[in-house]
C-alpha positions, -999 to +999 in steps of 0.1 A: -278+139-179-290+118-152-288+133-115-257+107-100-239+125-133-254+154-124-241+157-091-206+141-105-200+173-128-206+192-098-188+176-073-158+180-103-166+211-107-162+219-071-126+207-063-117+229-096-126+258-077-111+246-048-082+241-061-082+273-077-081+286-044-054+273-035-078+248-008-073+218-031-079+181-008-045+166+006-050+131+008-021+111+029-013+072+017+006+050+045+023+017+032+017-014+055+045-024+072+048-050+046+047-032+015+074-012+029+092-037+039+085-053+003+094-021-016+125-021+004+140-056-008+130-043-042+106-074-048+074-086-066+046-093-045+048-127-056+088-131-055+082-119-014+049-136-007+072-170-018+099-157+005+077-151+036+064-186+029+027-172+021+006-171-005+003-138-025-034-134-018-021-134+023+009-108+012-020-089-005-042-085+031-019-079+050-005-049+027-039-038+021-050-045+058-073-063+063-053-089+084-019-086+101+009-115+096+020-136+127+038-127+147+070-148+133+062-130+101+061-095+112+098-101+129+108-114+094+092-077+082+107-062+105+145-070+094+134-066+063+128-031+066+165-022+089+185-043+067+169-051+035+198-066+020+198-093+040+166-104+028+174-096-011+207-122+000+180-149+006+158-143-027 
C-alpha cells in the first residue's frame, strides 16, 4: 500500500474511533440565497435560470458562491424567497 493510501486508511480509522466516542465531526452546509430561492420555488436549475434570464452556468456560479447576482437579480431572488408562488406562477 502506498503512503497516500496508508494516510487515508489511518484517517478513516481515526474518524471511526472519534464517532464511537461521540466526537464525530459535523459539517454545516448553508445554501446561497439563489439556491434557497430556487428550492422554495421548486424549479430545476434550467427552469429557474430561464425564469431569471441567465444561463444555467451563471445560476450555478451564484449557487456555489463563485459570483454574485446583479442588483435586479438579487431583488428577484428575495421575492422568490418570500413569495415563491409569485415566481412559480411566472414559470
